C-alpha positions as CSV (number, residue, x, y, z in Angstrom):
1,M,-0.3,-0.2,0.1
2,N,1.3,3.5,-1.0
3,Y,0.3,6.1,1.9
4,L,0.1,9.7,0.7
5,F,0.3,11.9,2.9
6,L,-1.0,15.5,1.8
7,D,-0.3,19.2,3.3
8,T,-2.9,21.6,3.3
9,C,-1.2,23.6,0.2
10,V,-1.3,20.6,-1.9
11,L,-5.3,20.1,-1.4
12,L,-5.5,23.9,-1.7
13,D,-3.5,23.6,-4.8
14,V,-5.6,21.4,-6.6
15,S,-8.8,22.4,-6.1
16,T,-8.4,25.9,-7.4
17,K,-5.8,25.3,-10.8
18,R,-8.0,24.0,-14.1
19,S,-4.7,22.6,-14.7
20,D,-4.4,20.6,-11.7
21,L,-7.2,18.2,-12.6
22,P,-5.7,15.0,-13.8
23,L,-4.3,15.3,-10.7
24,V,-7.5,15.1,-8.7
25,S,-8.6,12.4,-11.3
26,A,-5.4,10.3,-11.2
27,L,-5.6,10.3,-7.1
28,E,-9.7,9.4,-7.3
29,E,-8.3,6.8,-9.7
30,L,-5.8,5.1,-7.3
31,I,-7.6,5.1,-4.3
32,D,-10.7,3.5,-5.7
33,S,-8.3,0.9,-7.1
34,N,-6.8,0.4,-3.6
35,N,-3.3,1.5,-4.9
36,V,-3.3,4.3,-2.7
37,K,-4.7,5.3,0.7
38,L,-5.0,8.9,1.8
39,V,-3.5,10.2,5.1
40,L,-4.4,13.2,6.8
41,V,-4.0,14.9,10.3
42,D,-6.9,17.1,11.2
43,L,-5.2,19.7,11.7
44,V,-5.2,19.6,7.5
45,V,-8.5,19.0,6.9
46,E,-9.6,22.0,9.1
47,E,-7.0,24.2,7.4
48,Y,-8.4,23.3,4.5
49,E,-11.8,24.0,5.4
50,R,-11.1,27.2,6.8
51,N,-9.0,28.4,3.5
52,K,-11.1,26.9,0.3
53,E,-13.5,29.5,-0.1
54,D,-11.6,32.5,0.5
55,V,-9.1,30.5,-2.1
56,A,-11.8,30.0,-5.0
57,K,-13.1,33.7,-4.7
58,K,-9.3,35.0,-4.7
59,T,-9.1,32.7,-7.7
60,A,-12.3,34.3,-9.3
61,K,-11.4,37.4,-8.4
62,R,-7.9,36.8,-10.4
63,L,-9.5,35.6,-13.8
64,S,-12.0,38.6,-13.5
65,H,-8.9,40.9,-13.2
66,E,-6.9,39.4,-15.8
67,F,-9.6,39.7,-18.3
68,K,-9.6,43.0,-17.6
69,Q,-6.1,43.9,-18.3
70,V,-6.0,41.7,-21.4
71,K,-9.1,43.8,-22.9
72,A,-7.5,47.0,-21.8
73,M,-4.2,46.2,-23.9
74,V,-6.0,45.0,-27.0
75,S,-8.4,48.0,-27.0
76,E,-5.2,50.1,-27.0
77,F,-3.1,48.4,-29.0
78,A,-4.9,45.7,-31.5
79,N,-5.0,47.5,-35.1
80,E,-7.5,45.9,-37.8
81,K,-8.4,42.6,-36.0
82,Q,-9.7,44.6,-32.6
83,A,-13.3,44.4,-33.3
84,E,-12.9,40.7,-33.8
85,T,-10.7,40.3,-30.7
86,I,-12.9,42.3,-28.2
87,E,-15.7,40.2,-29.7
88,V,-14.1,36.7,-28.9
89,L,-12.9,38.4,-25.3
90,N,-16.7,39.6,-24.9
91,D,-17.7,35.8,-25.3
92,I,-14.8,34.5,-22.6
93,N,-16.4,37.4,-20.1
94,A,-19.4,35.9,-20.7
95,R,-18.5,32.1,-19.5
96,L,-16.2,33.3,-16.5
97,P,-19.1,32.4,-13.9
98,L,-18.7,28.9,-15.6
99,L,-15.1,28.8,-15.0
100,T,-15.6,30.3,-11.3
101,D,-18.0,27.2,-10.6
102,A,-16.0,24.9,-12.3
103,N,-13.8,26.0,-8.7
104,Y,-16.3,24.9,-6.8
105,A,-16.9,21.6,-8.3
106,T,-13.6,21.0,-8.0
107,I,-13.7,21.2,-4.7
108,H,-16.5,19.3,-4.0
109,R,-14.3,16.5,-5.6
110,V,-11.3,17.3,-3.3
111,E,-13.8,17.0,-0.4
112,R,-15.0,13.8,-1.6
113,L,-11.2,12.5,-1.6
114,I,-10.9,14.0,1.9
115,E,-14.4,11.8,3.2
116,S,-12.3,9.0,1.7
117,A,-8.8,9.4,3.9
118,E,-7.4,7.9,7.1
119,I,-7.9,11.1,9.2
120,F,-5.3,11.5,12.8
121,S,-5.3,13.8,15.1
122,I,-2.1,15.8,16.6
123,S,-0.6,13.4,19.3
124,E,1.0,14.8,22.2
125,R,4.5,13.1,21.3
126,S,4.0,15.2,17.9
127,K,3.0,18.7,19.8
128,V,6.3,18.1,21.7
129,A,8.3,17.0,19.2
130,A,7.2,20.0,17.2
131,V,7.8,22.6,20.3
132,Q,11.5,20.7,20.5
133,R,12.4,21.8,16.9
134,G,11.6,25.4,17.7
135,L,13.4,25.6,20.3
136,D,16.6,24.0,18.2
137,K,15.9,26.3,15.3
138,R,15.5,23.1,12.9
139,A,13.5,23.1,9.8
140,P,10.5,24.2,9.4
141,F,11.8,26.9,12.1
142,H,15.2,27.4,10.0
143,L,12.7,30.7,8.4
144,S,11.6,34.0,10.5
145,K,8.6,33.1,10.5
146,N,5.4,30.7,12.7
147,S,6.2,27.4,11.5
148,V,4.1,25.4,14.3
149,A,1.5,23.8,11.9
150,D,4.0,22.6,9.2
151,A,6.3,21.2,12.2
152,V,3.6,19.7,14.1
153,I,2.3,17.7,10.4
154,I,5.6,16.3,9.3
155,E,6.0,15.0,13.1
156,Q,2.3,13.1,13.2
157,F,3.7,12.4,9.4
158,F,6.9,10.6,11.3
159,E,5.0,8.9,14.1
160,F,2.8,7.6,11.2
161,L,5.3,6.4,9.5
162,S,6.6,4.5,12.4
163,S,3.9,2.7,13.3
164,V,3.5,0.6,9.6
165,D,5.5,-2.1,8.6
166,N,8.0,-0.3,5.9
167,S,9.0,-3.4,4.2
168,L,5.4,-3.6,3.4
169,H,4.1,-0.1,2.8
170,A,5.2,3.3,1.5
171,C,4.6,6.3,3.3
172,I,5.0,9.4,1.0
173,F,4.9,13.1,2.4
174,V,3.7,15.9,-0.3
175,T,4.1,19.5,0.0
176,H,4.2,22.6,-2.2
177,N,5.7,24.6,-0.1
178,H,9.6,24.1,-0.6
179,N,10.1,27.1,2.0
180,D,9.5,25.1,4.9
181,F,10.2,22.0,3.9
182,S,12.6,21.3,1.2
183,S,16.2,22.0,0.7
184,K,18.0,24.2,-1.8
185,D,17.0,21.6,-4.1
186,H,13.2,21.5,-4.0
187,R,13.2,18.0,-4.9
188,K,14.8,16.6,-2.1
189,P,13.7,17.5,2.2
190,H,15.3,19.9,4.1
191,S,18.7,18.1,6.0
192,D,17.0,18.9,9.3
193,F,14.2,15.9,8.0
194,D,17.1,13.3,7.3
195,E,16.1,11.2,10.3
196,I,12.4,10.9,8.8
197,F,13.6,10.5,5.1
198,A,15.8,7.8,6.0
199,I,13.3,5.6,7.2
200,P,13.4,3.1,4.1
201,N,10.1,3.6,1.9
202,A,10.0,7.4,3.4
203,L,9.4,9.4,0.4
204,Y,9.3,12.8,-0.2
205,F,8.2,15.1,-3.3
206,N,7.2,18.7,-3.6
207,N,4.6,17.9,-6.6
208,L,1.6,15.8,-6.4
209,A,2.6,14.9,-9.9
210,S,5.8,13.4,-8.9
211,A,4.3,11.4,-6.3
212,I,1.7,10.1,-8.5
213,D,4.0,9.5,-11.2
214,H,6.4,7.4,-8.7
215,I,3.1,5.4,-7.9
216,S,1.8,4.6,-11.2
217,P,4.0,5.8,-14.3
218,D,1.4,5.4,-16.6
219,S,-1.6,6.4,-14.9
220,L,-1.2,10.1,-15.2
221,S,-0.3,10.3,-18.8
222,E,-3.3,8.2,-19.7
223,I,-5.4,10.5,-17.7
224,E,-4.0,14.0,-19.3
225,F,-4.4,12.8,-22.6
226,E,-8.1,12.1,-21.6
227,Y,-8.1,15.9,-20.4
228,D,-6.3,17.3,-24.0
229,F,-4.2,18.3,-21.4
230,A,-1.9,21.5,-22.0
231,E,0.4,23.3,-21.0
232,E,-1.2,27.0,-19.5
233,T,0.8,30.4,-19.4
234,R,1.8,31.5,-16.3
235,A,-0.6,34.1,-14.2
236,L,0.5,37.5,-14.1
237,R,0.9,37.8,-10.2
238,E,3.4,34.5,-10.4
239,I,5.3,36.2,-12.4
240,L,5.6,39.2,-10.9
241,D,6.3,37.7,-7.7
242,A,8.8,35.5,-8.8
243,M,10.8,38.6,-10.7
244,D,10.6,40.2,-7.1
245,E,11.9,38.0,-5.8
246,L,14.8,37.8,-8.4
247,V,15.4,41.2,-8.0
248,D,15.9,41.0,-4.3
249,K,18.5,38.6,-4.9
250,V,20.1,40.2,-7.8
251,W,20.4,43.6,-5.4
252,Y,21.4,41.6,-2.4
253,N,24.6,40.0,-4.4
254,R,25.7,43.2,-5.4
255,H,25.4,44.6,-1.9
256,Q,28.0,41.6,-0.9
257,N,30.1,42.6,-3.4
258,R,29.6,46.2,-2.0
259,M,30.3,45.6,1.6
260,W,33.4,43.3,0.4
261,G,35.0,46.3,-1.6
262,I,34.5,48.3,1.4
263,K,36.1,45.9,3.7
264,S,38.8,45.4,1.0
265,G,39.3,49.4,0.7
266,E,38.3,49.6,-2.6
267,I,35.9,51.5,-1.5
268,E,35.2,54.5,0.8
269,V,32.5,55.4,3.0
270,I,32.0,58.8,3.2
271,P,30.2,61.5,5.6
272,E,26.2,62.5,4.3
273,G,26.1,65.2,2.6
274,T,29.8,65.1,1.0
275,E,30.3,66.4,-2.8
276,R,31.7,63.0,-3.9
277,Y,30.4,60.1,-6.2
278,G,31.2,57.4,-7.9
279,S,32.0,53.4,-7.7
280,N,34.5,54.0,-5.4
281,V,32.8,55.4,-2.9
282,I,29.7,55.2,-1.2
283,H,27.7,58.1,1.6
284,E,26.9,56.4,5.1
285,H,23.2,57.0,5.6
286,I,23.1,54.9,1.8
287,L,25.1,52.0,3.4
288,K,22.9,52.1,6.7
289,G,20.0,51.8,4.3
290,A,21.3,49.1,2.4
291,I,22.5,47.0,5.3
292,K,18.8,47.3,6.8
293,S,17.6,45.9,3.4
294,A,20.2,43.4,3.2
295,K,18.5,41.8,7.2
296,L,14.9,42.0,5.2
297,V,16.3,40.0,2.5
298,E,18.1,37.2,4.5
299,S,15.3,37.2,6.2
300,K,13.0,36.4,3.6
301,Y,14.5,34.0,1.6
302,E,16.3,30.9,2.9
303,D,19.1,30.4,0.2
304,T,20.9,33.9,-0.2
305,G,24.3,33.3,-1.8
306,P,27.0,33.1,-2.2
307,W,26.2,30.8,-5.6
308,S,28.2,29.8,-8.1
309,D,28.9,31.3,-11.1
310,F,26.7,28.9,-13.2
311,E,24.0,29.4,-10.4
312,W,24.2,33.2,-10.9
313,G,24.1,33.3,-14.2
314,M,21.1,31.7,-13.9
315,I,19.3,34.0,-11.4
316,N,20.2,36.8,-14.2
317,G,18.7,34.9,-16.7
318,K,15.6,34.1,-15.5
319,L,15.2,37.9,-14.4
320,S,16.3,39.2,-17.6
321,A,13.6,36.5,-19.3
322,L,10.9,37.8,-17.0
323,R,11.4,41.0,-17.9
324,W,11.5,40.5,-21.9
325,V,8.3,39.1,-21.3
326,L,7.0,41.5,-19.7
327,G,8.2,44.6,-22.2
328,D,11.7,45.0,-21.6
329,E,14.4,44.5,-23.4
330,W,17.1,42.0,-23.1
331,D,19.4,42.1,-20.2
332,M,17.6,44.5,-18.1
333,L,18.7,43.7,-14.9
334,D,18.2,47.3,-12.9
335,T,17.4,46.4,-9.2
């Protein structure tokens, strides 16, 4: 038996993303065929119930907002095919309520999956172990935020894992929350969870598709074919969020180079108001602000370098590519 242990974010994501519908179907089939048993913590179920409505409404608002943006751009920039394009967009606008209703239909299917699951309450052992993780500053407490819920979820997975015969059963933990649970390579768990995932047949996945593909390599491809599955473009908000992170990291790396220049004597710190400018000087008040901003970046992201030349090139390349998609010229890396 494959015991599938899902984090709240996985349930919420598959409930609201049209592209994840094949995952819901695949999971339904695997459960019906007794290849998979869904295992959930009661805290996960409570979080899902509390957030599903809000997430569905936000998805509907996002669809409406993105539609308005597209229509505005067409109205401003389209030429001879403007009328034809506007007509198509008006048709899409008329069907937006149906797309919103589809969200609720998927939520209903996920609720049925939850009803089929084996649900566990958080044990006293898991609560105590989660507190100890916090005291030790071990993941998921390695970031500056409240991660109690994440800690008790992973500890309850550990407890469940320890209760089954690992020679007969696989226990699979799936989360989309790579910041709290993953290592630098998001496909692997954070090293603070080595004790858990060193156990035979304890598996970690940072997306549901990979977990399903591991359990039944053919099922997902067959269902995707039935759905005539096609990749969709990223939402504008998702692109902007990724750009914000890349801008922060590019700026942070340049700040670290500047700090090295100050320590080595290549850059001189000069008093505020001094009429000197250039790459070899920095005013005191600007430096203080930069140091404060750098601390914010360090608290915001787990990985702030140092990076290899290859990794640094990837970061700059990603930022350049995303900016190009949104209208900037190539190699636009200003921060």
